[in-house]
N, C-alpha and C positions, 0 to 999 in steps of 0.2 A: 080488680081483674082488669087488663089491658087487652083489647082486641083490635085485630089488624083487618080491615075490610076494605078493599079496592072498588073502583067502579065497576058497575054491571057488566057483566061478561068477561072482565080481565082477571079476577082473582079473588076469592073470598077465603081468610084465615081467621079459625077463632082459637085463641090461646091466652097465656097470660096477658096478653096486650091486644088492644084493638086499634087498628089505624084505618084511615080511609084516604084515599087518594084517588085524585083525578087527573092522574098524569098522562099525557098524550105518549110519552114513552114506556114501552111494556117493561116491568120490573123483573128481571133476571133473577136476582138473590136478594132477599130480606133477612134482615137482623131485628128480632122483637125487642121493642124496649123495655127496661127492666122497671117495673113498679117499685117506686119509691118507698122505702121502710116506714117513712114518717106519714107518706099518704096511706099505707096499709093500716097503720097503728089508730090513725083518725079516720078511716073511712072515706077518704076524699078522692074525688073524680075530677077530671078536667079534658077539655079537648085544646089540644096544642096545635096550632096552624105554623107550619114551617115552609120558608122560601128555599129550594134546593136548587143549586145551580149544578147540571150535569155536563161534565165533559163529553166530547163527541165519541170517546173510547167507552163510554157508560159508567165510568166512575164518578163518585161525588165530589166536586170541587169545593163548594161551601154550602152551610146550611144558616140559617137565620130565623129564629123565631119570631114571628109576628104576632103572637096572641096565645094565650094560656096562662095557667096558674104555674108561677115561677119554680115550684116543688118540681113540676114534671118537664120543664124545658130542656135541661141537661140531658136527662135520661132519652127524651124524643130526638134531639139533634145528634146524641152519641150513635144512637140505633140508626138513623137515617143515615148518617155519614160513612156508614157500611154497606149500605144497598149499592145493588149493580143494577144497570138498566141496560137494556139493548143498546147497541152501537148505533150512531146516527151520522150524519154528514156535519154537523155541528153542534156546538155547546146548546143547550136550551136549560130553561129555568120553569120549574114546576112549581106549584103550591101543594103540598100535601097537608092532610089534617091525621093526626092521632088522637084517638079518644081513648082516655083512660077512665074505666068503671070500677067503682070500690065494690070489693065483695061482700 
């Protein structure tokens, strides 16, 4: 299972993926990461940390995994690349953490 959880008071979502973020900018729209088939079959989990650069308009400019099991990195970065954040006066960089838990 992958679960998505954000900083206290911001947002908490539980579903096929769990993620945790400590973002300063509010997340407007999220896409849950896909739990990789290989990890499902082997009942493997991981925490993936990703540096996300967010444009002033709230779209994701880039993602870069800085930790986690390689099996989960593509899924995590693909999903985070589709997230939308609130607009701001300038580009910002956030470190987000996605936790993939085996079922």
